[in-house]
N, C-alpha and C positions, 0 to 999 in steps of 0.2 A: 312495630316492625315495617320499616320502609321496604321499598321494592328492591331487594337484592337477593342473593343467593338464599335458598332456603336454610332455615335452621335444622340442623341435623345432630341427632343424638342416637348413639348406639351402644347398647348395653348388654351384658351377659347376666342373665339372672338364674340362680340355683334353684329354680321351681319348674315343675312340668307346665308345657304350653297351656293346658286347659286352666290352671290357677292364673296364668297372666291374662288370658283371654278374659276370665271372669272378672277380674280387677278392671279391665278395660271397658267392659260391657255391661256389668250388673250394676245397676243404679244404687243399690245399697251400698255396694263396695265402692263405687265411684264417689260417693259422698264422703267416705273415710279419708281418701287421699287426694282427691282431685277437687271438686267443688261441693261444698257441704249441702248447698241449695238447689242442686239439680232436681227438677220435679220429677222427671221420668226420663228413661233412656231406653230404647230398644235397638238392637243391633239389626235393623231392617232398613234396606234401601228406601229412601223417601221419608223416614220418620224424622220429625222435627221437634225440638225442645227449645224452651225460652226461659231464661232466668237472670236475674240482676246479680251483679258484682259491684260493690262500692269500693272505691279507693279514695279516701279523703273526701273531698267534696263532689268528686265525679262519680256517676253512675254509668256502668256499662251493661246494658241488656243483651246478653248473649243470645243469639239465635244460631242454633247448630242445625244442619241438615246433613243426614247420612247420604253419602254419594255411592259407597261400594262397601260390601260385606262379603268376605270369603272366610267362613267360620274357622276360628282357630289359626288363621293366617294373616288377615288383613281387614282393617276397618278404616274408613276415610270419611271425614265430614267437613263441611264448610263452616266457617265462623263469620258472622256478621255482627253488627252492633247496631241497635235500634237508633242510638243518638248519634251516630257518626257514620260517614260513607266509608266504603272500602269493604273488602272480603279477603279472607284467607282460607287456607285448607291444611288440615292435619291428617297425616296417613301415618298409621300404626301397622307395622309388619312383624310378623312373628315367625320365627324359624326354630325348630327343634334340633338341637345337636345330638351326636352319638350318646352322650352320657346323660341324657335326659334333662339338660339345662335348656333354658329358652333364650335366643338371641332376640331382642327387641331393637328395632330401628323405628324412630320417629323422625318425620320430616314435617316441618311447618312451613308453609310458603305463603307469600302474598300473591294473590290473584288480582285484586284491584287495590291500588295504593290507599292507605289510611291517611288522616290528616298528619302532617309533619310537624305541627305545633303542640301535639299531644304527647307527654312524656312516655306513657304506657305503650304507644305505637312505634318507639324507637326500637332499632334492632338489639341494642344492648338489654333493653327491658324484656323483649321476647326471649333472647338467650338465657337471662337470669331466671325468668319464670319457668321455662321448660326445664331448665336444669334443676331448679327447686322441685318442680313437680315430679319428675322421673327419677333423678338421681337421689333425691332425698325421700319425698313422700311415698312414691311407689315402692322404692326398695324397702324402706322401713315397714310399709303396710304388708309387703310379701313376706318379709322376715317374720314378722309377729303372727302372721295368720298361717303359718305352715302348721297344717294338722295331718300331715301323712307321714 
């Protein structure tokens, strides 16, 4: 993701805000729709986690650090990679609507540019990745886990 406007996704989810919050912050649920090898995750400012993601021959050791938590409303964390310079931030904001659905806004922004010669850091790759994670994986996860 090169240094441009943030990637934004906004989606309305037909589930209560507490279910969406759990999907975004409970490590067991995150492993089902986000990254299966997240070792730990706690929605607490200052919490850090680190895990590898392989794409072909390249390894991306993700280092996430929680920067802001407002329970059931907002969680933000920075993304760095052990192998590459650069830093980004992901901000998830939740709003409850009158009919008990949840509005999710994701913003992913580059804080410090990543290498331009790595395809995974191109904006198109970031857009496709977030679209897949939110509009496909998260939606499907929430649909199949409706237990209310």
